[in-house]
N, C-alpha and C positions, 0 to 999 in steps of 0.2 A: 286206438284213439288217435286222431290227427290234430295237430296244432301248428299253425303257420305253415300248413302244407307238408308237415313232417310227421312220420309215424312216431308216436309218443311212447309206445310200449317199451322199447329198449331203454329209453331215457329213464322211465319209471323204475325199471329193474336196477339200473346203475345207481340212481339216487337212493333207492332202498338200501343198497349195500353200503353206501356212504353213511346213511343215517345210522346204521348199526355201529359205525366206527366213531361217531361223534356224540357229544352229550346234549346237543340241541337239535332234536328232530323236527322236520317239517313233514307233516302227513303226506304220503304219496298221492292221495286222492284229493288233497286240499286245493283250494283256489291258488295257493301260493306256488304250487308246482309249476304252473305255466310261467310265473315270473322267474323262477329259478332257471327254467328252460331259456327264456329270453335273455337273461343275463349271460348264460353260458354261450348262447348263439352269438351274442355281441362280442364276447371275449374271443371266441373262435375266429370271427371275421376280422377283428381289430388287432389281435395280438398272437394269433396262432404261430407257433414256432419260436416264440420268445420265452424267456425264463418264467417260472411259475409266479414270481413276484409281480411281473408285468401283467399276467392274467388276473391276479388279485387286484391290482391297481385299476385296470380298466373296468373291472367288475364293480369296484368301489365307486367309481365315478357315476355309474348308472344308479347305484343306490343313493349316492349323494343327491342326484337329481330328483329321485323319488321323494326324498326328505325336504327338498327346497320348494318354496311356494311358487316359483316361476315355471315349474315343470309339471307334467302329469303325475298322478298319484300311484301308478303301478309301473313296475319295471318294463312290462311289455309295451305300455303306452309311451314310456320314455324312449325305448329302443326304436319304435316304429313312428315316432313323432315326425310330422312333416306334412306338407300339402299333398293332396291326392287328386286324381282325376278319374273319370269313368274309363274302364277298359274298352278298347276298340272291339274286342271279341264279345264282351258282355257288359253293356252300359250299367247294369245293376251292381257290378263289381268295381270297387274303388281300388286303384293302384297308386303307388307313390309316384310323385313327379320326379323325373330323373335329376339327380344331382342337387336336390333341394331338401334333403333330410338332415336330421341332426347327426346321424351316423351314416357315413357315406356308403357303406356296403349295402345298406337297406334299399337304396334307390340308385345304384350304379348301373342297373340294367343287366348285371351278371347273375348267374345262378347263386342262390343262397344255400345250396345243398352242402351238407357236411360230407367230406370225402376222406378225411384223415382221422381214422378212429382213435389213434393214440392221442393226437392233439385234442380231439373232441372230449375224450375222457378227462384229460387234464383241465379243460375248460369247465366241465360239469363240476368237478371237485372244487375248483376255485370259486365258481359262481355260488355253489352251495355254502361254502365256508363264509363267504362275504355276506350272503343273504341272511344267514342265521346269526351273524355277528361273532363267529368263532375265531376270527383273526383280527389283529390290530389293523386299524385304518392307516395305511401308509401314505395316503394322498391328502389328508386333512379334509378341507372343505372344497376341494377341486370339483368343478362341474364340467370341465372341458379337458381335452387332451388332443395332441396331434403327434404323428410319427415324425419326429424332427429330422430323421435321415431321408425322408421322402418329400416333405412339404412344410412350409411355414405359412399357414393361412393368414389372410389379412386381418381377421378378427383377433388374432393372438396379440397384436400390438396394443389393443385396448384392455388387455387382461393382465392379471398379476400371476407370475409363476409361483406355484406352491412347491413343486419338486420336479426333479428330472431323473428319470431312470434311463436304462440303456436304450430303450426303443421309443419312449414317448416323453413329452413334456406335459406336465399337468398344471392346469391353471384354474383360477376363479375370477369372478368379476371384481373389478376394483371398487 
């Protein structure tokens, strides 16, 4: 099975294993599995290589947006939110407009391929735990974050800081 251009079968096997270790299962073939995948992919591209709490925190922000009325209702729609345009190769295919997405990795023009298996496994575990509510919310009602060692975006000035971790600052609207 393919989702977002990625082979989903290995992902399903890993989540099945995680489900056996937790008390709140999500059925592997359920529509929720794609959302867990999207949360994990976002954590991978936004916080890969950082500590596990950071993976949980960026995953929680996605779920906070799902719960907020200003954002789409599914994790995949939240992660891929942003303007699109027709592909030059196939006008029937819509692709994200470069540097205009909610999460920069989605439309930065780079490959979204997962290449670090160990980091990917950590992201899947974090995404699953946050998705099923098996961990405490460490970022409150934060709906935004940025990697403070790399950038301080203009929009951050109009937001209220909720918490700061090693790699990211987490914010909500004032």
